[in-house]
C-alpha positions as MATLAB code, in Angstrom:
seq = 'MNASRASTVRSAGPFARAVHALALGALGALGALGALAVPAARAAQTPSREASAAVPAMWQTYDLIVNLDHLPRTYTCDDLWYEFRGIALRLGAPASTLVITPYECSPSPQGTLASPRVEIRFQLPSPVLPQLARLARLRAVSRTVRIAPGEPKTLKPSACELLRQIEESLLASLPVHVIESRFDCGAAGARARHFGVTVRLLAAEPGRVPASPAAAPR';
ca = [
       1.356  -16.319    2.925;
      -0.132  -18.832    1.138;
       1.211  -19.689   -2.788;
      -0.740  -16.492   -4.739;
       0.644  -13.799   -1.967;
       3.684  -15.421   -2.283;
       3.893  -15.212   -6.798;
       3.386  -11.207   -5.785;
       6.681  -11.034   -4.105;
       9.713  -10.310   -6.614;
      12.250  -10.006   -3.693;
      12.333  -11.320   -0.264;
      15.239  -12.092    0.896;
      16.656  -12.631    4.324;
      16.601   -8.034    4.979;
      13.681   -7.571    3.150;
      11.973   -9.619    5.708;
      13.903   -8.256    8.752;
      12.402   -5.080    7.123;
       9.171   -6.330    7.256;
       8.986   -7.628   10.708;
      11.113   -4.592   12.170;
       8.296   -2.335   11.021;
       4.907   -3.952   12.222;
       7.734   -4.498   15.413;
       7.487   -0.403   15.794;
       4.844   -0.277   14.693;
       3.061   -2.755   17.968;
       5.052   -0.987   20.512;
       4.141    2.379   19.639;
       0.622    0.870   19.841;
       0.738   -0.322   23.090;
       2.144    3.382   24.403;
      -1.681    4.043   23.854;
      -0.175    6.391   20.779;
      -1.545    4.800   18.324;
      -5.409    4.074   18.733;
      -8.132    4.835   16.002;
     -11.061    5.776   17.404;
     -14.092    3.430   14.476;
     -15.437    7.206   13.901;
     -11.743    8.471   12.865;
     -10.570    5.608   10.453;
     -13.401    6.103    7.951;
     -11.571    9.662    7.405;
      -8.774   10.382    5.406;
      -5.236   10.126    6.163;
      -4.325   11.658    9.825;
      -1.309   11.551   11.478;
      -1.527    9.983   14.548;
       0.043   11.348   17.752;
       2.807    9.539   18.490;
       6.415    9.644   18.852;
       8.436    9.618   15.812;
      11.030    6.908   14.899;
      14.567    7.187   13.206;
      13.549    5.619    9.694;
      15.467    4.132    6.117;
      13.496    4.599    2.800;
      12.854    1.783    1.596;
      12.310    0.220   -1.784;
       9.752   -2.488   -2.031;
      10.417   -4.273   -6.026;
       6.653   -6.434   -6.129;
       4.819   -7.950   -9.155;
       0.987   -8.138   -8.107;
      -0.806  -11.000  -10.479;
      -5.077  -10.183  -10.179;
      -6.395  -13.211  -11.346;
     -10.276  -13.362  -12.750;
     -11.607   -9.067  -12.734;
     -14.936   -8.734  -13.373;
     -14.556   -5.922  -15.014;
     -11.904   -4.869  -18.005;
      -9.053   -2.630  -16.645;
      -6.940   -1.457  -19.780;
      -3.014   -0.156  -19.287;
      -3.893    2.852  -18.202;
      -5.794    2.050  -15.647;
      -4.366    0.041  -13.400;
      -1.641    2.866  -13.655;
      -3.085    4.921  -12.108;
      -5.065    2.589  -10.089;
      -1.926    0.898   -7.922;
      -0.337    4.865   -8.321;
      -3.016    6.207   -6.125;
      -2.762    3.109   -3.743;
       0.502    3.784   -3.773;
       0.797    7.637   -2.917;
      -1.942    7.099   -0.437;
       0.302    4.636    1.043;
       2.506    7.980    2.042;
       5.232    6.046   -1.098;
       7.097    9.739   -3.036;
       6.349   10.109   -6.583;
       9.771   10.553   -7.257;
      10.195    6.557   -6.144;
       7.212    5.297   -8.631;
       8.258    2.646  -11.419;
       4.499    0.988  -12.463;
       4.659   -1.518  -14.849;
       1.588   -3.485  -16.213;
       1.201   -7.008  -18.362;
      -1.021   -8.977  -19.494;
      -3.562   -6.119  -20.145;
      -6.359   -5.168  -22.477;
      -5.060   -1.559  -24.652;
      -8.835   -0.627  -24.450;
     -12.201   -1.211  -22.598;
     -13.403   -3.768  -25.194;
     -10.724   -5.236  -24.672;
     -11.173   -9.423  -22.575;
      -8.252  -10.132  -20.966;
      -9.282  -10.083  -17.642;
      -5.797  -11.350  -15.800;
      -3.196   -8.513  -15.395;
       0.230   -8.279  -14.118;
       1.676   -4.838  -12.446;
       4.671   -4.494  -11.345;
       5.040   -1.722   -9.087;
       8.620   -0.338   -7.033;
       7.906    2.201   -5.180;
       9.919    3.545   -1.664;
       8.144    3.556    2.181;
       9.555    4.725    5.879;
      11.169    1.951    7.501;
      13.000    1.969   10.856;
      16.352    1.456   11.777;
      18.033   -0.727   13.953;
      18.703    1.534   17.405;
      22.148    0.725   17.178;
      22.339    2.567   14.088;
      20.017    5.448   14.269;
      22.770    8.197   14.592;
      23.165    7.576   10.699;
      19.173    8.048    9.493;
      17.848   10.078    7.038;
      14.398   10.849    8.178;
      12.511   10.068   11.206;
       8.584    8.292   10.485;
       5.828    8.601   12.639;
       2.166    6.048   12.224;
      -0.573    6.573   10.265;
      -3.909    5.948    9.958;
      -4.920    5.123    5.828;
      -8.137    4.899    4.093;
      -8.746    2.848    0.947;
     -12.028    3.104   -0.430;
     -13.908    4.380   -3.615;
     -12.836    7.923   -4.041;
     -10.080    7.377   -1.486;
      -8.006    8.078   -4.144;
     -10.045   10.024   -6.204;
      -8.844    7.003   -8.922;
     -10.643    4.495   -7.227;
     -14.435    3.991   -8.406;
     -16.960    1.998   -6.973;
     -16.410   -0.562   -9.407;
     -13.047   -1.358   -7.993;
     -14.419   -4.153   -5.662;
     -12.561   -7.311   -6.286;
      -9.386   -5.556   -7.347;
      -8.990   -4.179   -4.434;
     -10.157   -6.959   -2.865;
      -7.309   -8.825   -4.441;
      -4.599   -5.750   -4.102;
      -4.838   -5.633    0.135;
      -4.806   -9.812   -0.574;
      -0.938   -9.383   -2.569;
       0.099   -5.994   -2.773;
      -0.718   -4.915    1.483;
       0.174   -8.150    1.979;
       3.223   -7.666    1.460;
       4.218   -4.566    2.814;
       4.746   -3.754    6.750;
       0.946   -1.895    6.884;
      -1.834   -3.184   10.038;
      -5.073   -3.704    8.924;
      -7.041   -2.541   11.063;
     -10.255   -2.605    9.292;
     -11.228   -4.563    5.683;
     -15.181   -5.099    4.251;
     -15.516   -6.651    1.057;
     -18.896   -7.729   -0.153;
     -17.874   -7.863   -4.119;
     -19.966  -10.404   -5.270;
     -23.592   -8.663   -3.531;
     -26.294   -7.027   -5.429;
     -26.757   -3.019   -5.582;
     -25.309   -0.101   -3.362;
     -23.437   -3.122   -0.774;
     -20.596   -3.751   -3.623;
     -19.997   -0.134   -3.748;
     -19.384   -0.051   -0.234;
     -15.759   -1.224    0.572;
     -12.597   -0.745    1.629;
      -9.085   -1.539    3.811;
      -8.471    0.693    6.888;
      -3.924   -0.041    7.574;
      -1.896    1.946   10.178;
       1.901    2.223    8.586;
       4.632    4.385    8.796;
       4.883    8.139    7.031;
       7.860    9.678    6.356;
       7.499   13.824    8.068;
       6.504   16.155    5.778;
       9.104   17.819    3.524;
      11.033   13.987    4.118;
      11.579   12.880    0.588;
      14.291   10.245   -0.899;
      17.917   11.091   -1.400;
      18.343    9.072   -4.348;
      15.170    8.442   -6.009;
      14.245    5.437   -8.473;
      13.561    6.578  -12.132;
      10.093    8.443  -12.438;
       6.814    6.711  -13.843;
       5.855    7.891  -17.182;
];
């Protein structure tokens, strides 16, 4: 992890790093069984649940600060709140766990602040150690998620650089496996609008929500 990425993590102690490694290990183990193979044609589709075995898991809280640097357009504080909310929900974070606070952002579209920061707190499933499986409160399965213009609906075709920086900071701090990443933000015309990232991660089985959610967003 380079210096810019490391600065995005509010707290990444030994336990957080262990959970991160365990989650990626679980994805790798399931993939070795062939359960997580994703044909290229399906990678561009909406989030889908793969035919993989469920694993015992717990809700893990992530509290991160994302530093955005010289964005090519102005984002208001509300713009950033909705963009980050849409991406977190698409990754499977329960809405009740989301707390998003933008800093140093423009109060209006006419503002000139181009390097805002966003603090985001949410929960995602993380696998538990085999010896602790009996204590797990939920089960999680592998899921493939595509993030691109319109997926979520809040992500606009003009947000190429924003998503590129989110991939290098927020997604890099989470236990997700990047399957495909395409960004040509400096290109002219339509090429700059065809961007996105596809990831694989663990998602809670339907109907499972955190027992003690964090404070709800505004």
